[in-house]
Backbone as a ProteinNet text record, in pm:
[ID]
protein_1_A
[PRIMARY]
MLDGVMLLWFLLTALSLLYVVIDIRTTPASPVLKWGFILLTAYTGPLGAFLYVLGCREPLPGLHERYVATRWTRVGSLPDETRPGGHPKPRVARLSVEG
[TERTIARY]
10870.1	10794.2	10635	10576.3	10451.6	10462	10601.3	10566.1	10542.9	10670.4	10711.2	10558.7	10470.1	10372.8	10242.8	10260.7	10134.1	10175.6	10315.8	10375	10328.8	10359.3	10315.1	10184.4	10086.3	9975.5	9879.5	9944.1	9896.1	9953.4	10054.6	10135.3	10024	10013.9	9880	9764.2	9739.9	9605.6	9588.4	9665	9711.3	9750.3	9789.8	9788.1	9671.2	9578.8	9447.7	9355.3	9343.4	9286.5	9304.2	9419.8	9466.2	9409.5	9433.6	9390.2	9257.5	9179	9024.9	8963.9	9017.6	8979.4	8996.6	9125.2	9157.7	9079.6	9060	8987.8	8845.4	8791.7	8625.9	8563.4	8673.3	8573.8	8527.5	8590.1	8571.4	8450.5	8434.1	8300.8	8155.3	8068	7959.7	7842.9	7894	7794.8	7765.9	7691.8	7583.1	7721.9	7680.3	7766.5	7744.7	7677.6	7703	7754.3	7735.5	7789.1	7971.1	7991.1	8134.8	8179	8132.6	8178	8166.1	8068.7	8069.1	8199.2	8226.4	8381.2	8473.4	8482.5	8600.2	8625	8501.7	8525.2	8526.6	8514.4	8505.1	8626.3	8701.5	8894.2	8954.8	8907.3	8960.7	8928.8	8813.4	8861.4	8922	8882	8925.1	9050.7	9161	9246.2	9225.7	9382.8	9370.9	9213.4	9157.8	9052.8	8940.4	8918.8	8839.1	8840.9	8948.4	9002.3	8972.2	8996.9	8946.1	8809.1	8711.3	8579	8546.6	8632.1	8586	8586.3	8676.7	8726.5	8649	8586.3	8538.4	8356.3	8304	8169.7	8123.5	8227.3	8196.2	8287.1	8409.9	8439.2	8439.7	8445.3	8349.4	8498.4	8472.1	8556	8607.3	8566.7	8603.4	8513	8594.7	8450.7	8395.7	8260.7	8105.9	8057.9	8126.8	8013.7	7946.3	7960.3	7845.8	7704.5	7680.1	7571.4	7526.4	7589.9	7579.7	7480.6	7541.8	7514.1	7402.5	7341.5	7217.4	7083.7	7117.4	7012.9	6964.5	7016.6	6925.3	6850.1	6711.9	6599.4	6633.7	6705.4	6694.9	6816.3	6895.1	6966.5	6857.1	6743.7	6702.1	6608.2	6673.3	6585.8	6430.7	6356	6210.5	6117.5	6018	5895.7	5865.2	5853.1	5835.1	5670.4	5666.7	5531.6	5424.9	5386.1	5297.3	5260	5315.4	5299.4	5264.4	5136.1	5141.9	4963.6	4971.7	4832.5	4718.2	4589.8	4512.9	4553.9	4640.3	4694.5	4816.1	4826	4978.8	5097.9	5103.2	5214	5245.2	5353.8	5440.6	5367.7	5387.7	5391.8	5500.9	5573.7	5676.8	5721.7	5851.1	5871.4	5897.7	5906.4	5873.5	5711.9	5660.5	5476.9	5474.6	5544.1	5549.5	5559.4	5686.6	5702.7	5704.1	5647.8	5567	5417.7	5368.3	5236.1	5240.7	5304.9	5355.3	5452.5	5492.5	5657.7	5642.3
16233.1	16169.6	16131.8	16219.6	16175.8	16168.6	16222.3	16156.1	15995.1	15925.3	15789.4	15726.1	15798.8	15751.5	15722.7	15803.5	15835.6	15699.5	15710.4	15603.8	15478.4	15410.1	15331.2	15280.4	15377.3	15368.2	15305.2	15396.8	15367.8	15233.2	15203.3	15061.9	14925.7	14986.5	14920.6	14898.3	14948.1	14954.1	14950.9	14938.6	14876	14741.7	14687.7	14550.7	14471.4	14552.5	14490.1	14483.7	14599.1	14606	14502.8	14488.3	14326.5	14220	14176.5	14071.6	14050.1	14141.9	14177.7	14155.2	14184.1	14182	14034.8	13943.9	13849.4	13700	13757.7	13686.6	13641.4	13815.2	13790.7	13711.9	13670.1	13567.3	13457.4	13421.2	13292.9	13264.4	13386.3	13442.4	13417.7	13301	13343.9	13435.2	13539.6	13655.6	13706	13784.7	13869.2	13984.1	13984	14086.2	14247.4	14271.7	14421.9	14417.4	14297.3	14304.8	14329.1	14236.7	14228.4	14344.8	14421.3	14590.7	14633.5	14639.2	14694.9	14702.4	14587.3	14532.7	14607.2	14549	14664.4	14795.6	14821.5	15022.7	15019.1	14945.4	14996.8	15013.9	14889.4	14877.2	14959.9	14989.1	15105.9	15251.6	15278.1	15341.7	15378.3	15248.2	15239	15177.4	15119.7	15029.4	14917.2	14873	14725.1	14757.7	14834.7	14826.6	14753.6	14802.7	14706.5	14603.5	14579.5	14460.5	14344.8	14387.2	14333.1	14321	14412.2	14412.3	14355.1	14301.8	14167.2	14039.3	14016.5	13913.6	13837	13974.9	13915.7	13902.4	14007.1	13980.7	13889.7	13861.9	13849.3	13713	13687.5	13586.9	13447.8	13354.7	13213.2	13139.4	13105.8	13079	12907.1	12825.1	12722.7	12703.1	12579.4	12540.3	12469.9	12523.6	12451.9	12502.2	12560.3	12601.2	12732.3	12801.8	12890.5	12833.2	12695.7	12655.5	12589.5	12560.9	12510.7	12620.8	12733.3	12844.3	12894.1	12927	12967.9	12872.4	12757.3	12631.6	12637	12698.4	12729.9	12830.3	12818.2	12903.1	13012.1	13031.2	13166.7	13257.9	13221.5	13331.5	13378.2	13337.7	13417.8	13546.8	13668.1	13804.8	13759.1	13870.5	13852.9	13752.1	13768.1	13668.7	13587.3	13468.8	13360.1	13337.1	13242.6	13221.2	13226.5	13129.2	13142.3	13238.1	13357.9	13488.4	13614.3	13581.4	13688.1	13725.3	13854.6	13936	13902	13957.9	13914.9	13975.5	14070.6	14138.4	14122.1	14020.4	13936	13966.1	14130.8	14201.7	14127	14107.5	14032	14109.6	14086.1	14084	14145.8	14226	14280.3	14206.5	14173.3	14058.9	14123.7	14268.3	14327	14342.1	14358.6	14331.8	14174.6	14080.9	13924.1	13939.7	13957.6	13938.9	13979.6	14140.4	14183.8	14136.7	14061	14007.9	13853.5	13779.5	13659.5	13676.2	13703.8	13687.4	13784.7
13513.9	13634.4	13521.8	13500.1	13441.7	13361.5	13244.9	13145.6	13119.1	13208.1	13276	13291	13371.2	13442.4	13320.3	13272.5	13126	13005.4	12965.1	12885.6	12927.8	13054.2	13114.1	13142.1	13144.8	13133.9	13042.5	12859.5	12756.5	12722.3	12770.5	12729.4	12836.1	12885	12985.2	12923.8	12880.2	12785.8	12668.8	12591.4	12468.2	12504.8	12559.7	12629	12710.9	12735.2	12790.8	12670.6	12612.7	12459.5	12390	12389.7	12271.2	12343.6	12464.9	12584.6	12544	12578.9	12559.3	12362	12284	12155.9	12134.8	12166.6	12138.8	12173.2	12348.1	12424.6	12403.8	12389.6	12361.3	12257.5	12153.7	12040.5	12073.3	12191.4	12221.2	12367.1	12390	12494.8	12417.3	12494.2	12433.5	12467.1	12448.6	12467.8	12367.5	12365.9	12227	12197.8	12039.1	11975.6	12053.6	12075	12156.3	12287.7	12374.1	12530.9	12472.5	12362	12325.2	12268.1	12177.3	12157.3	12285.2	12369.9	12475.8	12610.6	12608.6	12664.1	12614.1	12463.6	12367.1	12412.2	12397.6	12429.8	12570.5	12657	12791.1	12838.1	12779.8	12788.2	12746.2	12605.4	12534.3	12624.4	12714.9	12775.4	12896.8	12980	13129	13155.6	13010.1	13026.8	13134.5	13230.6	13262.6	13384.6	13398.6	13545	13390	13264.3	13203.8	13166.8	13144.5	13168.7	13288.3	13370.1	13513	13512	13504.5	13469	13383.5	13254.9	13160.9	13227.7	13259.8	13330.9	13402	13498.1	13614.6	13575.8	13482.2	13413.5	13293.5	13212.2	13076	13043.5	13107.9	13060.4	13135.2	13030.9	13099.7	13154.2	13303.5	13376.5	13338.3	13307.3	13256	13123	13040.9	12922.8	12928.2	12880.8	12933.5	13053.7	13157.1	13258.3	13224.5	13146	13121.5	13056.5	13016.1	12960.4	13083.9	13185.6	13315	13418.2	13398.1	13484.2	13414.7	13317.7	13242.5	13238.2	13243.3	13288.1	13422.3	13498.9	13599.1	13629.4	13696.8	13648.5	13736.1	13855.2	13914	13841.5	13730.2	13687	13620	13518.7	13428.4	13454	13405.2	13448.5	13393.7	13394.8	13376.5	13432.3	13386.8	13420.3	13348.1	13453.6	13353.9	13273.7	13199.9	13067.4	13205.1	13281.2	13348	13478.7	13425.8	13517.8	13457.2	13346.9	13320.1	13292.7	13318.5	13359	13234	13239.5	13081.8	12986.7	13033.5	12861.3	12769.5	12873	12825.7	12875.6	12941.7	13021.9	13120.9	13163.6	13274.2	13399.1	13479.8	13636.5	13675.7	13737	13772.9	13869.5	13936	14014	14152	14159.8	14277.3	14352	14242.5	14282.9	14361.5	14235.9	14290.6	14416.8	14458.3	14605.9	14663.4	14663.2	14806.4	14813.1	14695.1	14751.8	14783.9	14740.5	14783.2	14913.5	14883	14988.4	15102
[MASK]
+++++++++++++++++++++++++++++++++++++++++++++++++++++++++++++++++++++++++++++++++++++++++++++++++++

């Protein structure tokens, strides 16, 4: 019984890893993120492939550029929010002072 379950798990892991390796070449992500999802899928199997589809895969062609073009999706401080030393203000401090 356990042998069959383990065989099924390894088969699903191999198929998930193959899917991620083939599909990730067309994803507009950094190479570090690509390798991270490949390793995550190799370690966690179908769960890693599910997280890849949710977190890294572009749902339709061209939507990634529209998503990153909006200002609210950018992480970090904007150029006009710098202190005298050139260090950006933390977001939490900005929200607690102004908001």
